[in-house]
VOPAGU-2260 file (C-alpha; in pm, 1 decimal, decimal comma):
REM VOPAGU-2260
SITE   aa  ch    i         X         Y         Z
SITE  MET   A    0   22376,2   20790,5   14344,7
SITE  SER   A    1   22384,0   21104,5   14559,6
SITE  ILE   A    2   22418,3   21369,2   14286,5
SITE  LYS   A    3   22155,4   21385,8   14015,1
SITE  THR   A    4   22263,9   21447,9   13656,8
SITE  LYS   A    5   22107,4   21763,8   13513,2
SITE  VAL   A    6   21929,5   21718,2   13182,1
SITE  ALA   A    7   21764,9   21926,1   12911,4
SITE  ILE   A    8   21496,8   21828,4   12662,3
SITE  ILE   A    9   21492,9   21976,5   12311,8
SITE  GLY   A   10   21138,0   21959,1   12179,8
SITE  SER   A   11   20837,9   22079,5   12378,5
SITE  GLY   A   12   20579,7   21867,6   12196,6
SITE  ASN   A   13   20399,2   21558,4   12322,9
SITE  ILE   A   14   20706,8   21337,0   12354,9
SITE  GLY   A   15   20924,5   21599,9   12519,1
SITE  THR   A   16   20653,5   21702,9   12763,7
SITE  ASP   A   17   20572,1   21346,4   12863,5
SITE  LEU   A   18   20942,2   21277,0   12914,7
SITE  MET   A   19   20979,7   21587,8   13132,0
SITE  ILE   A   20   20694,5   21478,4   13357,6
SITE  LYS   A   21   20839,3   21127,4   13388,3
SITE  ILE   A   22   21175,6   21270,6   13494,5
SITE  LEU   A   23   21020,1   21504,5   13748,2
SITE  ARG   A   24   20793,3   21239,9   13898,5
SITE  THR   A   25   20997,0   20920,7   13886,4
SITE  SER   A   26   21370,1   20964,9   13829,4
SITE  LYS   A   27   21611,8   20919,7   14116,4
SITE  THR   A   28   21916,4   20987,7   13899,0
SITE  LEU   A   29   21815,4   21274,6   13668,2
SITE  SER   A   30   21728,2   21636,8   13746,6
SITE  MET   A   31   21517,2   21830,0   13495,8
SITE  ALA   A   32   21698,4   22156,6   13419,6
SITE  VAL   A   33   21572,4   22308,8   13092,1
SITE  MET   A   34   21288,9   22254,8   12844,3
SITE  VAL   A   35   21372,8   22382,9   12495,3
SITE  GLY   A   36   21121,7   22472,2   12226,1
SITE  VAL   A   37   21071,8   22704,7   11930,3
SITE  ASP   A   38   20709,7   22805,1   11991,3
SITE  PRO   A   39   20677,3   23045,4   12285,5
SITE  ASP   A   40   20309,8   22954,9   12316,3
SITE  SER   A   41   20353,6   22575,8   12326,6
SITE  ASP   A   42   20177,8   22381,7   12600,9
SITE  GLY   A   43   20503,2   22201,1   12680,4
SITE  LEU   A   44   20688,5   22522,5   12765,0
SITE  ALA   A   45   20393,6   22648,8   12966,8
SITE  ARG   A   46   20380,4   22326,7   13166,9
SITE  ALA   A   47   20755,4   22334,8   13222,3
SITE  LYS   A   48   20735,7   22688,2   13364,6
SITE  SER   A   49   20446,3   22589,4   13590,8
SITE  MET   A   50   20653,6   22298,9   13724,8
SITE  GLY   A   51   20955,6   22514,8   13801,7
SITE  VAL   A   52   21166,4   22417,3   13500,8
SITE  GLU   A   53   21369,5   22679,5   13314,8
SITE  THR   A   54   21268,7   22725,4   12950,5
SITE  THR   A   55   21375,9   22880,8   12622,9
SITE  HIS   A   56   21180,3   22914,2   12297,6
SITE  GLN   A   57   21494,7   22990,4   12094,6
SITE  GLY   A   58   21593,9   22632,6   12017,5
SITE  ILE   A   59   21937,1   22493,1   12088,0
SITE  SER   A   60   22104,3   22833,0   12045,3
SITE  GLY   A   61   21889,0   22959,3   12329,7
SITE  LEU   A   62   21989,3   22659,6   12542,4
SITE  VAL   A   63   22360,7   22715,6   12482,1
SITE  ALA   A   64   22323,0   23080,7   12588,4
SITE  MET   A   65   22164,7   22987,2   12922,2
SITE  PRO   A   66   22374,0   22967,6   13243,0
SITE  GLU   A   67   22229,8   22617,6   13303,8
SITE  TRP   A   68   22406,0   22487,4   12991,2
SITE  HIS   A   69   22737,3   22446,3   13171,0
SITE  ASP   A   70   22600,5   22198,5   13425,3
SITE  ILE   A   71   22383,7   21987,5   13193,6
SITE  GLY   A   72   22523,4   21639,7   13134,3
SITE  ILE   A   73   22258,6   21477,6   12914,5
SITE  VAL   A   74   22033,9   21626,2   12645,7
SITE  PHE   A   75   21726,5   21451,2   12505,8
SITE  ASP   A   76   21637,0   21529,2   12145,0
SITE  ALA   A   77   21261,3   21497,2   12087,7
SITE  THR   A   78   21243,5   21701,3   11767,0
SITE  SER   A   79   21293,9   21555,7   11418,1
SITE  ALA   A   80   21545,8   21347,4   11229,9
SITE  GLY   A   81   21634,6   21647,6   11013,4
SITE  ALA   A   82   21713,7   21871,1   11310,3
SITE  HIS   A   83   21905,2   21610,8   11507,8
SITE  ALA   A   84   22236,6   21634,3   11321,1
SITE  ASN   A   85   22291,3   21994,5   11430,0
SITE  HIS   A   86   22171,9   21927,9   11785,0
SITE  ALA   A   87   22410,2   21633,7   11816,7
SITE  LYS   A   88   22704,3   21836,5   11683,1
SITE  VAL   A   89   22649,5   22118,2   11933,4
SITE  CYS   A   90   22602,4   21884,3   12229,3
SITE  ASN   A   91   22886,8   21649,2   12147,9
SITE  GLN   A   92   23134,6   21934,0   12093,5
SITE  ALA   A   93   23048,6   22046,0   12446,1
SITE  GLY   A   94   23103,9   21693,1   12580,4
SITE  LYS   A   95   22736,0   21636,4   12653,4
SITE  VAL   A   96   22557,3   21308,5   12583,4
SITE  ILE   A   97   22257,1   21332,7   12353,1
SITE  VAL   A   98   21981,8   21070,8   12373,8
SITE  ASP   A   99   21809,1   21075,6   12037,0
SITE  LEU   A  100   21434,2   21005,5   12028,9
SITE  THR   A  101   21416,1   21082,3   11655,2
SITE  PRO   A  102   21478,1   20821,9   11383,5
SITE  ALA   A  103   21796,0   21000,9   11270,4
SITE  ALA   A  104   22002,8   20691,8   11360,2
SITE  ILE   A  105   22333,8   20877,8   11382,1
SITE  GLY   A  106   22438,2   20708,3   11704,6
SITE  PRO   A  107   22415,9   20336,3   11789,5
SITE  PHE   A  108   22073,9   20186,3   11855,6
SITE  ILE   A  109   21964,7   20109,3   12212,0
SITE  VAL   A  110   21665,0   19898,6   12312,5
SITE  PRO   A  111   21691,3   19870,1   12693,2
SITE  ALA   A  112   21558,1   19513,6   12728,6
SITE  VAL   A  113   21797,0   19386,2   12459,8
SITE  ASN   A  114   22121,5   19585,9   12469,1
SITE  GLY   A  115   22063,6   19842,2   12741,7
SITE  ASP   A  116   22417,7   19808,9   12880,0
SITE  ASP   A  117   22586,0   19856,4   12541,7
SITE  ASN   A  118   22714,5   20187,3   12404,7
SITE  ILE   A  119   22630,7   20388,2   12717,2
SITE  ASP   A  120   22979,6   20538,9   12695,3
SITE  GLN   A  121   22890,9   20702,3   12360,2
SITE  LEU   A  122   22805,4   21071,2   12324,8
SITE  ASN   A  123   22512,6   20998,2   12091,5
SITE  VAL   A  124   22270,3   20707,6   12130,7
SITE  ASN   A  125   21956,0   20643,8   11929,5
SITE  MET   A  126   21626,2   20507,4   12063,9
SITE  VAL   A  127   21522,0   20371,0   11721,7
SITE  THR   A  128   21143,6   20433,2   11694,9
SITE  CYS   A  129   20830,3   20356,5   11894,6
SITE  GLY   A  130   20766,0   20055,4   11672,9
SITE  GLY   A  131   21124,1   19942,7   11718,0
SITE  GLN   A  132   21109,6   19970,2   12096,7
SITE  ALA   A  133   20791,4   19761,5   12100,0
SITE  THR   A  134   20888,0   19491,2   11851,4
SITE  ILE   A  135   21265,8   19447,8   11848,0
SITE  PRO   A  136   21264,8   19282,1   12193,5
SITE  ILE   A  137   21033,3   19013,7   12051,3
SITE  VAL   A  138   21246,0   18959,3   11740,4
SITE  ASN   A  139   21548,9   18926,2   11966,6
SITE  ALA   A  140   21363,9   18684,7   12197,0
SITE  VAL   A  141   21302,4   18454,8   11901,6
SITE  SER   A  142   21648,1   18495,9   11748,9
SITE  ARG   A  143   21830,1   18400,8   12070,8
SITE  VAL   A  144   21655,0   18063,1   12053,2
SITE  ALA   A  145   21622,2   18005,5   11678,7
SITE  PRO   A  146   21815,9   18214,5   11422,5
SITE  VAL   A  147   21569,9   18443,6   11243,9
SITE  LEU   A  148   21598,4   18454,8   10866,9
SITE  TYR   A  149   21326,8   18718,1   10822,2
SITE  ALA   A  150   21129,6   18944,3   11056,6
SITE  GLU   A  151   20841,0   19173,9   10969,3
SITE  ILE   A  152   20669,1   19408,7   11211,5
SITE  VAL   A  153   20349,1   19609,5   11180,2
SITE  ALA   A  154   20304,3   19894,0   11428,5
SITE  SER   A  155   19948,2   20024,1   11447,0
SITE  ILE   A  156   19893,2   20344,4   11641,7
SITE  SER   A  157   19606,4   20585,7   11690,6
SITE  SER   A  158   19624,9   20872,2   11442,6
SITE  LYS   A  159   19554,6   21103,1   11736,6
SITE  SER   A  160   19883,4   20999,8   11897,9
SITE  ALA   A  161   20082,4   21073,2   11582,1
SITE  GLY   A  162   20185,4   21436,5   11598,1
SITE  PRO   A  163   20357,9   21648,2   11331,2
SITE  GLY   A  164   20700,2   21503,8   11416,8
SITE  THR   A  165   20583,9   21143,9   11379,9
SITE  ARG   A  166   20408,5   21217,2   11051,4
SITE  ALA   A  167   20710,2   21402,1   10912,4
SITE  ASN   A  168   20937,1   21109,8   10995,7
SITE  ILE   A  169   20736,2   20822,3   10841,4
SITE  ASP   A  170   21005,0   20732,5   10585,9
SITE  GLU   A  171   21279,4   20748,1   10846,4
SITE  PHE   A  172   21061,3   20535,2   11076,2
SITE  THR   A  173   21045,8   20244,6   10832,7
SITE  GLU   A  174   21411,9   20264,8   10735,6
SITE  THR   A  175   21546,8   20300,4   11089,0
SITE  THR   A  176   21319,7   20032,7   11235,0
SITE  SER   A  177   21404,7   19785,6   10959,7
SITE  ASP   A  178   21775,1   19846,1   11014,5
SITE  ALA   A  179   21746,4   19799,9   11390,9
SITE  ILE   A  180   21542,4   19479,4   11350,8
SITE  GLU   A  181   21855,5   19337,7   11191,6
SITE  LYS   A  182   22128,5   19502,8   11399,7
SITE  VAL   A  183   21963,2   19470,7   11742,3
SITE  GLY   A  184   21685,3   19218,3   11688,8
SITE  GLY   A  185   21916,6   18971,0   11518,7
SITE  ALA   A  186   21713,4   18903,4   11203,6
SITE  LYS   A  187   21901,1   18846,6   10880,6
SITE  LYS   A  188   21643,6   19062,2   10700,4
SITE  GLY   A  189   21394,6   19302,8   10858,8
SITE  LYS   A  190   21091,8   19495,7   10738,0
SITE  ALA   A  191   20880,6   19755,3   10920,0
SITE  ILE   A  192   20535,5   19895,0   10848,1
SITE  ILE   A  193   20348,5   20167,3   11038,7
SITE  VAL   A  194   19971,2   20214,5   11031,2
SITE  LEU   A  195   19795,7   20529,5   11157,2
SITE  ASN   A  196   19452,5   20413,9   11270,2
SITE  PRO   A  197   19181,0   20687,3   11263,4
SITE  ALA   A  198   18930,9   20480,0   11465,8
SITE  GLU   A  199   18713,7   20648,4   11729,8
SITE  PRO   A  200   18742,7   20603,0   12016,5
SITE  PRO   A  201   19122,7   20594,2   11969,6
SITE  VAL   A  202   19282,5   20250,6   11984,2
SITE  MET   A  203   19587,2   20154,6   12188,7
SITE  MET   A  204   19914,9   20080,1   12019,3
SITE  ARG   A  205   19912,9   19729,6   11872,0
SITE  ASP   A  206   20217,8   19557,8   11726,7
SITE  THR   A  207   20230,3   19240,7   11522,1
SITE  ILE   A  208   20562,1   19062,0   11487,0
SITE  PHE   A  209   20619,9   18786,5   11232,8
SITE  THR   A  210   20947,9   18594,0   11227,5
SITE  PHE   A  211   21061,5   18303,5   11014,3
SITE  SER   A  212   21327,4   18057,9   11127,3
SITE  GLU   A  213   21450,4   17755,2   10939,5
SITE  ASP   A  214   21411,7   17558,1   11262,1
SITE  GLY   A  215   21300,6   17617,8   11619,8
SITE  ASN   A  216   21148,5   17467,9   11932,3
SITE  GLU   A  217   20804,5   17615,4   12000,5
SITE  GLU   A  218   20822,1   17579,6   12379,8
SITE  GLU   A  219   21164,7   17742,8   12396,3
SITE  ILE   A  220   21053,9   18032,4   12176,5
SITE  THR   A  221   20739,0   18085,8   12384,6
SITE  GLN   A  222   20939,9   18089,8   12706,9
SITE  SER   A  223   21193,2   18331,5   12559,5
SITE  VAL   A  224   20918,0   18567,8   12440,9
SITE  GLU   A  225   20741,5   18561,9   12778,6
SITE  GLU   A  226   21068,3   18637,3   12958,7
SITE  MET   A  227   21133,9   18928,4   12723,2
SITE  VAL   A  228   20787,1   19071,2   12782,4
SITE  LYS   A  229   20860,3   19075,9   13156,5
SITE  ALA   A  230   21191,7   19252,1   13090,3
SITE  VAL   A  231   21018,6   19528,5   12893,4
SITE  GLN   A  232   20746,6   19556,1   13158,8
SITE  SER   A  233   21014,4   19652,9   13411,7
SITE  TYR   A  234   21019,8   19999,7   13251,7
SITE  VAL   A  235   20695,7   19995,0   13046,2
SITE  PRO   A  236   20430,4   19839,4   13274,2
SITE  GLY   A  237   20159,6   19864,9   13006,0
SITE  TYR   A  238   20347,7   19636,9   12764,2
SITE  ARG   A  239   20175,1   19299,7   12726,8
SITE  LEU   A  240   20100,8   18999,9   12508,1
SITE  LYS   A  241   19751,2   19013,1   12359,2
SITE  GLN   A  242   19733,3   18636,2   12309,5
SITE  SER   A  243   19949,5   18326,8   12313,2
SITE  VAL   A  244   20243,4   18303,7   12074,7
SITE  GLN   A  245   20128,6   18146,7   11745,5
SITE  PHE   A  246   20323,9   17904,1   11526,8
SITE  GLU   A  247   20296,5   17769,5   11173,0
SITE  ARG   A  248   20531,5   17504,4   11036,1
SITE  TYR   A  249   20616,9   17486,6   10668,6
SITE  THR   A  250   20766,2   17186,6   10490,1
SITE  GLU   A  251   20915,5   17112,5   10150,8
SITE  GLU   A  252   20572,3   16984,1   10050,0
SITE  ASN   A  253   20402,3   17296,3   10188,4
SITE  PRO   A  254   20666,7   17572,1   10173,8
SITE  LEU   A  255   20641,2   17939,3   10262,7
SITE  HIS   A  256   20722,3   18178,9    9982,0
SITE  LEU   A  257   20922,9   18479,5   10098,2
SITE  PRO   A  258   21016,4   18747,2    9842,9
SITE  GLY   A  259   21391,3   18749,7    9807,7
SITE  PHE   A  260   21426,8   18408,0    9969,1
SITE  GLY   A  261   21211,2   18182,6    9752,3
SITE  GLN   A  262   21039,0   17868,3    9880,4
SITE  LEU   A  263   21132,7   17788,5   10240,0
SITE  SER   A  264   21059,4   17526,4   10502,1
SITE  GLY   A  265   21074,7   17615,5   10869,4
SITE  LEU   A  266   20884,1   17786,0   11151,3
SITE  LYS   A  267   20679,3   18104,6   11136,2
SITE  THR   A  268   20624,5   18271,4   11474,5
SITE  SER   A  269   20353,5   18535,0   11523,7
SITE  VAL   A  270   20343,9   18756,4   11833,6
SITE  PHE   A  271   20079,3   19018,3   11912,4
SITE  ILE   A  272   20163,6   19300,9   12152,3
SITE  GLU   A  273   19961,4   19583,6   12304,7
SITE  VAL   A  274   20118,3   19888,4   12468,0
SITE  GLU   A  275   19913,7   20095,2   12712,6
SITE  GLY   A  276   20062,9   20427,6   12812,3
SITE  ALA   A  277   20117,2   20533,8   13172,3
SITE  ALA   A  278   19915,4   20853,7   13107,3
SITE  HIS   A  279   20168,5   21082,7   13277,3
SITE  TYR   A  280   20082,9   21350,4   13021,8
SITE  LEU   A  281   19938,0   21171,4   12721,5
SITE  PRO   A  282   19623,0   20953,8   12703,5
SITE  SER   A  283   19668,0   20586,4   12787,8
SITE  TYR   A  284   19608,0   20489,4   12423,0
SITE  ALA   A  285   19931,1   20670,7   12325,3
SITE  GLY   A  286   20149,1   20374,4   12416,5
SITE  ASN   A  287   20365,3   20446,1   12113,1
SITE  LEU   A  288   20485,2   20768,6   12272,0
SITE  ASP   A  289   20501,5   20627,1   12623,4
SITE  ILE   A  290   20732,5   20340,8   12524,8
SITE  MET   A  291   20972,7   20587,4   12360,9
SITE  THR   A  292   20992,8   20818,6   12660,0
SITE  SER   A  293   21018,8   20525,2   12902,5
SITE  ALA   A  294   21300,3   20365,9   12702,3
SITE  ALA   A  295   21484,6   20698,3   12671,7
SITE  LEU   A  296   21452,4   20760,7   13045,5
SITE  LYS   A  297   21581,2   20412,3   13126,0
SITE  THR   A  298   21878,7   20462,4   12893,7
SITE  ALA   A  299   21967,4   20807,5   13025,9
SITE  GLU   A  300   21958,0   20681,1   13383,8
SITE  LYS   A  301   22204,2   20405,3   13293,2
SITE  ILE   A  302   22430,1   20661,1   13124,8
SITE  ALA   A  303   22412,4   20893,4   13425,6
SITE  ILE   A  304   22501,9   20615,0   13667,9
SITE  ALA   A  305   22792,7   20498,4   13451,0
SITE  ARG   A  306   22932,3   20851,4   13420,1
SITE  GLN   A  307   22896,6   20912,1   13793,8
SITE  ASN   A  308   23072,5   20584,3   13872,8
SITE  LYS   A  309   23355,0   20679,1   13636,9
SITE  VAL   A  310   23400,6   21013,7   13813,6
SITE  GLU   A  311   23402,4   20846,6   14155,7
SITE  ASN   A  312   23652,6   20580,3   14045,5
SITE  ASN   A  313   23888,0   20847,3   13908,6
SITE  SER   A  314   23869,4   21066,0   14215,9
């Protein structure tokens, strides 16, 4: 791809700043054009200026008024679920793709290792949540081998890596992640829980995934999970299994009681994941933020390549 797609990031907080640095340092398909914030004194805007990136502290209205707006093809939204609806409307009316890192869930969900080639022709795509990006690949890995009746995930992150945006979006986090566990992960019923761990020193992101299938081959599930971990590692190198996949079988004589399902016999699979961040901007323990920015970058690069190919094919 000879011509890089120009991008803007709305949100100059931790996620937006980390994403900007990733684009500047690693992307061969995207060109960082504008960093957008609302606080003129934010560290993210200061860093953007020092790295030669144009900035505005007047939000999306300031971005639209800039001469760079015309040439921007993709906009990342790293603000809040509440603000996203207006951002998406402005961008989509101008024919610009918006990659949503908030749990607004207006556009279709994308988890690169699972459905990264789907919906990249849409003007609005949603990156679910950090917990979703870390756990949905595992739910999907199980469900492609043994249909998953129920999946429950617990995302534990350092409280230091949970900024104002994350804390303000807790309710949306659980709702959006649960929905995506079903729609992308393949579970019939999904549940998500987030834990903010205040431990010192700060702990890395840990994710626990429980699935229940009415049947399943343990070796096939283990192989599928290990293959999925490698797929996620292709864009999040710090993503790893903490221990071997665990299994518990339940029978009619020793059933598992699941609320809403009653007494069930089948296979419970437990997977334990750790996510270490790349520390481009944030500490390595902030894997929850790193996996979001890495997944968003991967998705935007796919979108940019697809749009460029479409232009070349029509020329």
